[in-house]
C-alpha positions in Angstrom: -26.1 -47.7 -39.6 -23.3 -48.5 -42.1 -22.2 -46.1 -44.7 -23.5 -48.3 -47.4 -26.9 -48.1 -45.9 -26.9 -44.4 -45.8 -25.7 -44.3 -49.4 -28.6 -46.5 -50.2 -31.2 -44.0 -48.7 -29.3 -41.3 -50.4 -30.3 -43.0 -54.0 -33.8 -43.0 -53.1 -35.8 -39.8 -52.3 -38.2 -39.6 -49.5 -42.0 -39.1 -50.1 -42.3 -36.3 -52.1 -38.7 -36.5 -53.8 -36.3 -33.5 -53.8 -38.7 -31.2 -55.5 -41.9 -30.0 -54.0 -44.4 -27.1 -54.4 -44.6 -24.4 -51.7 -46.4 -21.1 -50.6 -46.0 -18.1 -48.5 -47.1 -20.1 -45.5 -44.5 -22.7 -45.9 -41.6 -20.5 -47.3 -39.9 -20.0 -44.1 -39.8 -23.7 -43.3 -39.2 -25.2 -47.0 -36.7 -22.4 -47.9 -35.1 -20.5 -45.3 -35.1 -23.3 -42.7 -34.2 -26.3 -45.1 -31.3 -24.2 -46.6 -29.7 -24.4 -43.3 -28.9 -28.1 -44.1 -28.7 -28.0 -47.8 -28.8 -25.3 -50.8 -32.5 -24.9 -51.8 -33.6 -23.7 -55.2 -36.7 -21.8 -55.8 -38.2 -21.7 -59.1 -40.7 -18.8 -59.6 -43.1 -19.8 -62.2 -46.9 -19.3 -63.2 -49.2 -21.7 -65.1 -49.6 -19.1 -68.2 -45.6 -18.9 -68.6 -44.3 -20.9 -71.6 -40.6 -20.6 -70.7 -41.5 -21.9 -67.2 -42.8 -25.2 -68.5 -39.6 -25.8 -70.3 -37.3 -24.6 -67.3 -39.2 -26.3 -64.7 -38.9 -29.9 -65.8 -35.1 -29.6 -66.8 -34.3 -27.7 -63.4 -36.1 -30.8 -61.6 -33.9 -33.2 -63.5 -30.8 -31.5 -62.6 -31.7 -31.4 -59.0 -32.9 -34.9 -58.9 -29.5 -36.1 -60.3 -27.7 -35.0 -57.3 -29.9 -37.1 -55.0 -30.7 -34.7 -52.1 -27.4 -32.6 -52.1 -29.7 -29.7 -53.4 -33.4 -29.2 -52.9 -35.9 -27.3 -55.0 -39.3 -25.9 -54.5 -41.6 -24.5 -56.9 -43.6 -21.2 -56.1 -46.6 -20.2 -58.2 -46.3 -16.2 -58.2 -49.9 -15.8 -59.1 -50.7 -17.2 -55.9 -48.0 -16.0 -53.7 -47.5 -12.4 -54.8 -46.1 -11.2 -51.5 -42.9 -13.3 -51.5 -42.5 -12.4 -55.1 -42.7 -8.6 -54.2 -40.3 -9.1 -51.5 -37.7 -10.6 -53.7 -38.5 -8.2 -56.6 -39.4 -10.9 -59.1 -40.0 -8.8 -62.0 -40.1 -11.4 -64.7 -40.4 -15.0 -64.8 -39.1 -17.8 -64.8 -36.6 -16.5 -62.1 -34.8 -18.9 -60.1 -33.1 -18.2 -56.7 -30.7 -20.4 -54.8 -30.9 -20.1 -50.9 -28.2 -21.4 -48.7 -27.9 -21.0 -44.9 -30.9 -18.8 -44.7 -30.0 -16.3 -47.5 -29.8 -15.9 -51.3 -26.5 -16.8 -52.7 -27.3 -17.3 -56.5 -30.1 -16.4 -59.0 -30.9 -16.4 -63.1 -33.7 -15.3 -65.0 -35.0 -16.8 -68.2 -34.7 -20.5 -69.7 -31.4 -21.9 -69.6 -29.9 -25.1 -71.6 -29.7 -28.3 -69.7 -25.8 -28.0 -69.4 -26.1 -24.6 -67.7 -28.7 -25.9 -65.4 -26.3 -28.8 -64.5 -23.3 -26.1 -63.8 -25.8 -24.2 -61.6 -26.8 -27.0 -59.5 -23.2 -28.4 -59.4 -21.9 -25.1 -58.2 -24.6 -25.3 -55.1 -23.5 -29.0 -54.5 -19.8 -27.4 -54.1 -21.4 -24.8 -51.7 -23.3 -27.2 -49.6 -20.6 -29.8 -49.2 -21.6 -33.6 -49.3 -23.3 -34.9 -46.1 -23.0 -38.6 -47.1 -26.4 -39.1 -47.4 -27.5 -37.9 -43.8 -29.7 -35.5 -45.0 -31.7 -38.0 -47.0 -31.6 -40.5 -44.2 -33.0 -37.9 -41.8 -35.9 -37.2 -44.3 -36.3 -40.8 -44.7 -36.6 -41.2 -40.9 -39.3 -38.3 -40.7 -41.3 -39.9 -43.2 -41.2 -43.5 -41.4 -42.1 -41.9 -38.2 -45.0 -40.0 -39.5 -46.2 -43.5 -41.2 -46.3 -44.9 -37.4 -43.1 -46.9 -37.8 -41.6 -45.4 -34.8 -39.2 -48.2 -34.2 -37.9 -47.8 -37.7 -37.4 -44.4 -37.5 -35.5 -44.8 -34.2 -33.1 -47.1 -36.0 -32.5 -44.5 -38.8 -32.2 -41.5 -36.4 -29.7 -43.5 -34.2 -27.7 -44.5 -37.2 -27.2 -40.6 -38.0 -26.1 -39.9 -34.6 -23.6 -42.6 -35.0 -22.0 -40.6 -37.9 -22.8 -37.4 -36.5 -23.1 -37.3 -32.4 -23.9 -33.5 -32.7 -26.6 -33.8 -35.2 -29.6 -32.1 -33.4 -32.1 -33.1 -35.9 -31.0 -36.9 -35.6 -31.2 -36.5 -31.6 -34.4 -34.7 -31.4 -36.0 -37.3 -33.9 -34.5 -40.2 -32.1 -36.2 -38.7 -28.8 -39.5 -38.4 -30.4 -39.5 -41.7 -31.7 -38.6 -43.1 -28.3 -41.6 -41.0 -27.0 -44.0 -42.6 -29.7 -42.7 -46.1 -28.5 -43.4 -45.3 -25.0 -39.9 -45.4 -23.9 -40.3 -42.1 -21.8 -37.1 -42.9 -19.7 -34.8 -43.6 -22.5 -35.9 -40.4 -24.4 -35.4 -38.5 -21.1 -31.8 -39.9 -20.6 -30.9 -39.0 -24.2 -32.1 -35.5 -23.8 -30.6 -35.1 -20.6 -27.1 -36.1 -22.1 -27.4 -34.3 -25.5 -23.9 -32.8 -26.2 -23.6 -29.0 -25.0 -23.5 -27.8 -28.6 -27.0 -29.0 -29.5 -28.5 -28.9 -25.9 -30.4 -25.9 -26.7 -31.3 -26.6 -30.4 -34.7 -26.1 -31.5 -35.2 -29.8 -32.5 -34.0 -30.7 -29.1 -36.3 -28.5 -27.4 -39.2 -29.6 -29.3 -38.5 -33.1 -28.1 -38.3 -32.1 -24.7 -41.8 -30.5 -25.0 -43.1 -33.7 -26.4 -41.6 -35.7 -23.4 -43.2 -33.3 -20.8 -46.7 -33.6 -22.6 -46.1 -37.5 -22.6 -45.4 -37.6 -19.0 -48.7 -35.6 -18.2 -50.6 -37.9 -20.5 -49.8 -40.7 -18.3 -51.8 -39.0 -15.2 -54.3 -37.5 -17.2 -57.8 -38.1 -15.9 -61.1 -39.3 -17.9 -62.4 -36.4 -20.0 -65.7 -36.9 -19.4 -65.3 -36.9 -15.7 -63.5 -33.5 -16.0 -66.3 -32.3 -18.2 -68.9 -33.0 -15.6 -66.9 -31.3 -13.0 -66.6 -28.1 -15.1 -70.4 -28.2 -15.8 -71.0 -28.3 -12.1 -68.3 -25.8 -11.4 -67.3 -23.4 -14.2 -64.8 -21.6 -12.0 -62.7 -24.6 -11.3 -59.2 -23.6 -12.8 -57.6 -27.0 -11.9 -60.3 -29.0 -13.5 -60.0 -26.9 -16.7 -56.2 -27.4 -16.9 -56.6 -31.1 -16.2 -59.3 -31.4 -19.1 -56.8 -29.8 -21.4 -54.1 -32.4 -20.4 -56.5 -35.1 -20.9 -57.7 -33.8 -24.2 -54.2 -33.7 -25.4 -53.4 -37.0 -24.2 -56.3 -38.5 -26.3 -54.9 -36.6 -29.3 -57.4 -33.8 -29.4 -54.7 -30.9 -29.6 -57.1 -28.7 -30.9 -59.5 -28.9 -28.2 -56.5 -28.8 -25.5 -55.5 -25.4 -26.8 -59.1 -24.3 -26.7 -59.2 -25.3 -23.3 -56.1 -23.5 -22.1 -57.0 -20.3 -24.0 -60.3 -20.3 -22.2 -58.5 -20.9 -18.9 -56.0 -18.0 -19.7 -59.1 -15.7 -20.5 -60.9 -16.5 -17.4 -57.7 -16.1 -15.1 -54.3 -15.6 -16.9 -52.4 -15.6 -13.5 -53.8 -18.8 -12.1 -51.1 -21.1 -10.8 -48.1 -18.7 -12.0 -49.8 -18.4 -15.4 -49.8 -22.1 -16.0 -52.3 -21.8 -18.9 -49.9 -19.8 -20.8 -46.8 -22.0 -19.9 -48.7 -25.2 -21.1 -49.7 -23.5 -24.3 -46.1 -22.7 -25.1 -45.3 -26.3 -24.3 -47.9 -27.6 -26.9 -46.8 -25.0 -29.4 -43.0 -25.9 -28.8 -43.9 -29.7 -29.4 -45.5 -29.1 -32.7 -44.0 -27.8 -36.0 -43.8 -23.9 -36.3 -45.9 -23.7 -39.3 -48.7 -26.2 -38.0 -52.0 -24.4 -38.5 -53.0 -25.0 -34.9 -49.7 -23.3 -33.6 -50.3 -20.4 -35.9 -53.8 -20.1 -34.8 -53.3 -20.6 -31.2 -50.6 -17.9 -31.1 -52.7 -15.5 -32.8 -55.6 -16.1 -30.6 -53.2 -15.9 -27.3 -51.6 -12.7 -28.7 -55.0 -11.0 -29.2 -55.6 -11.7 -25.3 -52.4 -10.6 -24.3 -52.7 -7.3 -26.0 -56.2 -6.8 -25.7 
């Protein structure tokens, strides 16, 4: 993708813009993880707070003006008291800025627009200018989520052309290729990942998706496997195969449930294959996915029972 194309994406926010609501469950992803790429402002507010209603829109305008070089999340302290307590929020509005996973600046109370502009511009300087790559990656994720894997692959590939060691772009391109059924291309891409990003979480997530995609190609009919289990509930291989078949059909929750039941019955079967398969599924999903969180809790309860 030409720089002009990246610049065009930088001028248009991805779905949801550069400002979003967050919660305690999503704080790690929306703030700590996201701030590894660009500074993230957290606006602690509440519906009853008058100054918050003034500060919020003005701060959003300042953030939107820098077109993705700084992000902003809004956290309702009434509904998310634990995070507010951990950060010792004693009055609102309070604003924190995070960069590379840690707080780097903060203020309390409503500030005039000129001061908010200075606050945001200071964060832009801290984060540097990525030339629109961050916005392009967000756009690619949105496009992929909407089912246009070819379009997403084009954007991810363009970002890789600008930054060959961008783990988000490489993992995203591999996931787009998997969605297109180009498993050999995805495998070659992942096998040749630069050493600097070969073990990055985004690359590992794509590898997990690729492993599941290869399994799906050989998955048997779900109903046949269910019939086998009805006749022989102790057939561990059939239960494992059923989990693969369910995942291949898109029933991820069913696959997790089946593997957890197999683990409950015989955790050591086939060198712990049930647990290993569960971790592959978890790795292929986003860490904050409810299926991952629930599945990990249930697995932990079995492990430490």
